[in-house]
C-alpha positions, 0 to 999 in steps of 0.5 A: 130217867134218861139213858146214859151212853157208855161213851159219856159215863160208866156206872160204878163197879158192881152196882146193878143198872139197866143196860141196853144193847142189841135191842135188849134191856136187862139188869147188868153190872160192871166188873173192872179188870186189873189188867188187859183190854178192855179194862171192864166187862158187863156181867149179868147174874142170870145171863149166859152171854155178855151184851154189847152195852151201848147205854145204861141207867140207874135202877128205879127205886123199889115200890113202897111195901105198904103202898104195894100191899094196898094195891094188891088188896084193891086188885084182889077185892076187885077180882072178888066183886067180878066173880 
């Protein structure tokens, strides 16, 4: 996936995306205002301050649960063999 400049395109309102600004990456979403300037804002559920976002990209898809369980079992078994 490639980073998308906010100058080229904005994400859909309310859809979580990876955002980049001030050398920080986090999960944000766009909130549009009915009136005023600017016409939108970036919001983060667990952040205290807004980020001056310059780029964004869609979130990757979630791992398949069954595959994640298999990977977890492999790691657990490997740790058991080390001890």
